[in-house]
N, C-alpha and C positions, 0 to 999 in steps of 0.2 A: 723451708725451702725458699731460696731467693728467686725473685721474679726473672723470667728469661730475658736476656738482653735483646734489644732490637738489632737486627743484623743488617741495618741500612737497606731497607726494602727498596728504596729508589734505585740503588745500584744494581740490585738483582733485576729489577724491571728494565733498567737501561741495558744491562748485559743481554737479557733475553731479546730485547728489541734489536740490538746490534747483531746478535747471532742470527736472528731471523732474517734480517735484511741481507746479511752477507750470504747466508745459505741459499737464499732465493736466486742468487746469481752465480753460484758455484757449481760447476758441473761435477758429476760423480767421477771418481777414479783419478783422472789425469791432473787435477788441480794442484797436487802437491809436487808436480814435476817442475821445479823451479830452476831450470837451466835454459840456456839460450838456443838449445837444439843441438849444439856441438858437445854438450856435456860440461861446458865451462860454467863456473859460478856466475850468477847474475848479481850485478852491483846495484845497490839502492843508495841514493844520496840522502843524508840527514844533515841539514844545516840549522843549527840553533843560534839564537841571537846574542846571548850574554851570559855572564857567570855571576853577576851581582845578585841575581835571584837564585836561591839555592836549588830550586826544583830541577833546573835543566840538567845539570851534571849528576845530581843525586838520584833523580827519578826518570825524567823523560828519556834521556839517552840509554841507560841500561835496560829500562823496560821495553823500549822499542827494539833494541838490538836482540834482547833475549827472545822476544816474540817473533821477529822476522826470521831469525835463524832457526827457530823451531818449525817454521813453515816449509823449509826446504833449503836448497843449497844457495844461500844468499850471503853476500858480503856487504857490510855497511861502510860506505865512504862518508866519514864523519868530519865535521869541522864546527867550531864555535867562533862567532865573529867578534866576541868581546865588545859588543855594542858599537861596531864600526861598519857602517853600510857599505863603504868602498871595499873593505876587507871581505865582506860577505859576497860581494859581486865577484871578487877574485876567487873565492872558495868555490862558488858555483861554477865559474868557468873551468876551474881545475877538475871538479867532479864530472862535468860534462866531457871534458877531454879524456877522463879515465873510463868513459863508456857506461855511465850509469843508465839504467833503464827507467827508473822512476826517481823523482826528487821530492823529498819531504822537506818543506821550507817553512821555518818560523822566522819571519823577517825582522831585521833590525828596524827598518823603515818600510812601511807598507807601500808607500808610493815608489820609492827607489826599487823595491823588489819587482815591480812590473817589468823592468829591464831583464831581470833574471828569468821570469816566467816566459817572456818573449824569446829569449835565447834558447831556453829548453824546448819550447814549442817548435822552434826552427829545426830542432834535431829530433822531433817527434818523441820527446821525453815528457810524459805526464807530470804535472806538478800538484802535490797536495799542499794546500795552505794549512799549516799546522798551528793551532792556538791563536794566531793573529791573522786577521783578514787581509787579503791582497785583492785590490779592485782591478781584476782583469778577467775578461771572458775566456781567456786561455787557461785559467786554473781549472783543473779536472775535478777537484773535490776540496771541501773545506771542513775541517774538524776542529771544534772548539767547545767552549761552554757558552751558555746564554749570557753574554756579557752585560746586556742591559739588566738582566735579572740580578747579576752580581751587584751592580750599583744600587739597585732598588733594595736589595737585602741589607747592604751596608748602611745606607742612609736611613732606612726604616728602623733598623736596630738602634742607631744612634739617636734619632729623633725620639723614639719611644722611651729610651733610657733617660734622655734629658728632661722630657716632660714628666716622667714618673718621679724623677729626683727633684723636680722643680728648679732646675738649673738651666734656664733657657736664655741666658744673657747674650750668648753668641758663640759661634764656632769658627774654626779655620778649616779650610779645605786644602789638603795636599794631594793633588792629582798625580797621575802617572805621566809617562814621557809623551811630549807633544808629537813625536814621530810614530807612536804606536796607535794604530786604529782602535785597538781594544780599549786603550785608555780614554779615548774620546767617548766610547760607549759607556764606560763606567761613570765618567764625569756627567754626561748628559742625563743618565738615569738617576744618579744621585741628586742632581739639581731638581729633577721632577718630583722628588720627595721633600727635599729640604726647602726649596723656594716657597711652596705653599704652606709650610709648617708654621711660619711666623717667627722662626728662630733666625736671627740675623747672621749673615756670613760676614765675619769681620775682615777676612782677607783670604786670598786664594792663590795657589801656586801650582804651575805645571812643572813637574820635576824632571829636569833633563836626564835622560838615560836611566830613569828610575833610580837614581843614585841616592842611597841612604845618607851619604855625607852632605849632599846638596839639600836634601830634605831637612836634615838637622840644622844646617846653617840658616836656612830660611826660617824654620820654626823658632830658633833662638831669638831672632829679631821680633817675631810676633809675641813671644812670651814677654819680652821686655816692653813692647808697646802696649799690650792689652792686659797683662797681668791676670787677675782673677775674673775679669770680664770674659775671658776665653774659657767657656764652660764645656767645650767639646772639641774633639779633633777628628775630622774625617780624613783618614789616610787610605790611599787607594790600594796599598798592599802592605805586607808585613815588613818589608824592607824600609819603606818610607815611614811606617809606624814606629819602627825601631829608631829611626833618626829623630822623629819628633819626641819620643819618650826620652832619649838621651839628652836632648836639649832641655826638656822640662826638669829632668833630674838634676842637671847641672845648675839650673836656676832655682832649685828648691821649690818648685811649684806646689802650692797648697791652697785650696783643696785640689785633689787630683782629678782631671777630667777624663771621661771615657774616650778611648781611642779605638778606631776601627782598623781593619786590616784585610788581607786576602792571601791565599795560598797555603794556609795552615803550615807554615814553616815551623821547624822544631823550636827555634827561638821565639817565634810568635806564640806557640802553644804554651811554652814555659812562661812567657810574660803574662798570658791569660791566667795561668795557674797562680802566679804571684800577685795578680791584681793590677799589674801595670798596663795591660791592654785589655779592652773590654771584649772584643770579638774578632774573629777572622772569618773568611769564607773558604770552606774546604771544597776543592775541586778534585774529583777522583782521577788523578793523573794516570793511574794504571789503566783504567778503561780507555782514556784518551790515547795513550801511547800504543796500547795493543790494538785499538781500532785502526790507528794510522798504519800499523804494520799489516793488518788484514787488508786494508784498502790498497796499500802499496803492492802487496802480493797479488791481488786480483788484477790491478792495472798492469803489473809486469807480465801477467799471463794473458793480457789482451782482453780481459773481462771488463764489464761495466758495473761497478758497485751500485746498488740501489740506495738512494739517500732517504733520510727521514724527512727532510725539508729542503728548501733552497734559500740561499741568502744572496740577494741581488743576482738571481738566476743561476747561481753556482750550486751544484748538488752538495748538500751539507748534512752533517750531523752535529747537533748542539746538545751537549750533556747538561745535566742539572746541577747547579752549585747549591751548597748547604751552609747555613750559618752555624758557627761553632762558638759557644761561650763556655765558661767554666762548668756550666750545668750539664753539658752533653758531650764533653771530650771523650768519655768512655764509649758512648754509643756511636760515635762518628769515627774519629781518626784512629782510635785504639781498636775498636771492634772490627774496623775495616782493614786492619793490618798496616796502616800508613805509618804510624808510630807505635812503639811499645811503651808500656809503663816504665820500664827500666831506662829507656832513652829519655823520656820526659822527666822522670823523677830522680834526677841526680841528687847528690848530697845537698847542693844549694837550694833545691826545691822540695826536699823531703817533707818538711813540715807543711808547706803549702799544698803538696799533693795529698797528704793525710787529711787535711782540712777539706779538700775537694773530693775525698773518697776514692782517690787513685792510689791503690796499694797492691 
């Protein structure tokens, strides 16, 4: 008999914690009556920041929409800003004009988004800061992952790998967008591990718009400059990791350095199976999106959700990220239903999947 698979216990714990907190502030009976009193549908705004990261259109949007519409008679007013802060401001103004009752906002630029929050507050529309932090005391709730924990997990995995392999000549850091508050947290936390490790940081780059193309262009220059001295690559997410990997493949890099990532994108998982990427950080987007829908539902009903914590005095829930390597793909993203074996193990990855025990 094969040993039972781990069913991602931390997700179950998180789900119980979330359901408990939400149940504590949900009255019996009438909470499912999601109309404005006249029988009309209640509109909820959902503004996402960009399409270069696969998760937003593939997971966040459909998961949120499915959950909120299951809770009652809701209509989602949706827009994606394609990494344009001015466009997102226009989208927010349009959503407010349409009469949304709650705004779920994942900002392109956390500072610029304060204007959106203030405009919403002026119309008594609560704002949920989703995934990325917005520094405004008018934000009603913040839902994300422990971003500093993400950076620590990435950097610890990389440093431990380099030391275990005896390849500590130096690494490069490809950070996230300078306009994303979360990217600053990842970077700060990664430095807290790398700086005292004794492994030199050869060069560092803040990637505009989280663009894989810009990451690739910069990484190509570092490969030329440092050659085999570059023994590791800290990449803040799977998109920038993909850019760095493309640059190193084009240059014929050998020996191959370990590369970090984040988001457990399908391409990132496939690169891990193939040995091109060392690790990623899996964040249970289903929990995050569905929690945002639950909180939006409660705010639309005039209820006050009970937070797990506060971040800069804003009621918050911070979910737990998890490291994924080739050794635990099955127990994490597959067992959790994030990706299936068939999705990962296409013909190009069949042999690598077999070697990794993914069949």
